[in-house]
N, C-alpha and C positions, 0 to 999 in steps of 0.2 A: 645387287642393289646396296646403296650406302646404308640404308636403314638396318640391314642385316649384317653389315660388315663389322670387323673388329672395332673400328672406330665409331660405329653407329650407335644411336641412342638405345636400341634394344639390348645390344651386348653390354653397354655400360650399366644399364638398369639391372640386368641379370647378374652381372658381376658384383654390383653393390648389394643386391639381395642375397647373394651367396655369402658375401662377407658378413652381412648382418646376421644371417643364420648361424654361421660359424661362431661369431662373437657371442650370440645369445646362448648357444650350447655351452661354450666355455664359461660364460657368466653363471649359468645354472649349476654346472659341475663345481666350480670354485666357490659357489655360495652355499653349497649343501651343509656345511657345518653351522650355517646361519651367522656365526660370529665373524666369518670372513666376508660377509656380503658387502661390507663397505670397501674392502680392499679390491674385490672383484669388480665392483661398480667403478671405482677409480681406474682400474685397468681397462675397462671398456671405454671410458671417457678418454683415456690416453690414445686410443685408436680412433674413436669417432671425432675427436677434435681434429685429428689429421685428415680424416675422411671429409670433414666439412671444408677443409682447405685443399682437398684433392692431393694430399701429399703422403697418403698411407702406403705402406709396403706390404709385407707379409703379416696379415692381421693376427694370426696365431702367435707368431714370434713376438710381435709388439705387445700383445695382451700379456704374455708371460713376463716380458720385461717390465711392463707397467705394474704388474702385480708385485714383482720383486722390489721395485723401487719405491712403491707407495704403501706397502702393507702396514708400516708402523703408524702412519697417519690415517690410512683408510679404515683400519679396524675400529679405532675409537670413534671416527666420524660416522661410520655405519651404525655402531651401537647407539650413539647419541641420536641419530636420525630415527632409528627404530623406536627408541624410548619416546621421543617427541611425537612420532606418528601414533604411538599407542595412547599417549595422553590426549591427542586430538580425538582419537576414536572413542575414548572413555567419555570425553565431553559430550559427543553426540549421542552416545548410549544413555548418558544421564538425562539428556533432553528427551530422548524417546520414552524413558521411564516416567519422568516428572512432567513432561509436556509444558515446561516453563519457558517463557520468553527469555528470561535471564540466562538460563543454561544454553539456549540457542545462540544468543549474542556472544556469550563467552566461548562457545565452540567455534563460531565463525572467526572471532578474533584470534583464537589459538591456531586455526587453520591458516589464516593470513600470515601470522608470525612464522609458522612452520615453512610455508612456501618461500617467504622472504629470506629466511635463514639458510635454506638448503637448496633452492632451485639452481643456483650456480655453484654451490660449494664443491661438488665432486668434479665438475669440469675445471674449476680453479685449482683444485688439489692435483689434478692430472697435469696441469700446465706449469704451475709454479710451486717452488718449495716454500712451505709456510707451515705455521702451527695450525691446529684445528680451530682454535679460537679466532685467530686472525683471518683464517679462510672464511669462517662464517661471517665475520665483520665485513669482509670484502664483498661477500655475496649480498649482504644487506645494502652496502653502498651502491653496488651495481644495479640492484633492483630499484633503488630510489632514483639513481641517475638516469636509467633507461626504463622508467616506469611504463610508458605507453607500449614499448616493445615487449616488456615483460608480461603485460596484460594480454597482448596478442599471443605470446608464447603459451601462457596458461590456457587460453582458448584452444590453441592447436592441440595441446596435450589432452585437454578434456575431450576434444573431438576424436582423437586417436583412441582414447580409452573407451568411449562410447561405441566406436566402430568395432573394436576388439571384443566388446561385450554384447554385440548385437544378437548373435545366435550361437549354437554349439560349434558350428564350423569356424566362425570368427574367433571364438574363445580358444579353440585348438590352435588357430593361426597366431593368436596372441601369445600363447605359451611358447610357440616356436620362435617368434621374432619380436613380440611386443615390447619387452623391456628395453632391448637394444634400439628399436625404432624410437622409443621415447627418449632415450639418451642421445641418439643421433639428432633428433629434433632440437633438444636442448643445446647440443654442441653447435648446431648451425646458428642459433641466436647468440649463444655465449661468445663464439669466436668473433662475431661482429663487434661486441663490446670490448673484448680483450684487445683486438687490433686497434680500436679507437683509443683506448686508454694507453696502450703501449706507444702509439704515435704521439699522443699528448705529452707523455713523460719524456720521450726522446727529444721533442721540440723544446721542452723546458730545460733539458740538460745542457 
């Protein structure tokens, strides 16, 4: 039956799931020093960007190559993202302690700014050579330019996180494949924007 054949949907799904599992294991291993989490995240995006376009090859080899090529920008990007995420966390912790509306508003604003700055940054860094500052600026520009799609992306990500946190079984599943699934989802949305922007730039050239 075609459903179970090499070209069938079941085989493609299982193949993609296996690739996601391998990528997630590599991401966990290469993120162990914490300081390298940004570089390993960019390395995953260097593969998931290709998966979103159905052009990936050997995911392990591509991950290693992506890590080697992007660690100089990936490490500072990751540390900056961790610092900003911690600031957002402290904002909400402050609201929990003070129960002040002002701290809640400040925390929500900080959360929105964090998402705007970083939601496309690692996918951008994996696809284009640029500085960390310019990459964050471009992430902000893309978020604004494709604001409705970004809202849909955020909702998708929130749904994925809720599913992975549903019970102990899904939490374990989330550890195995969760981070890479989230990055794969971002790549799917990001590649649409990247292709559109590249097409616009080529038509203007």
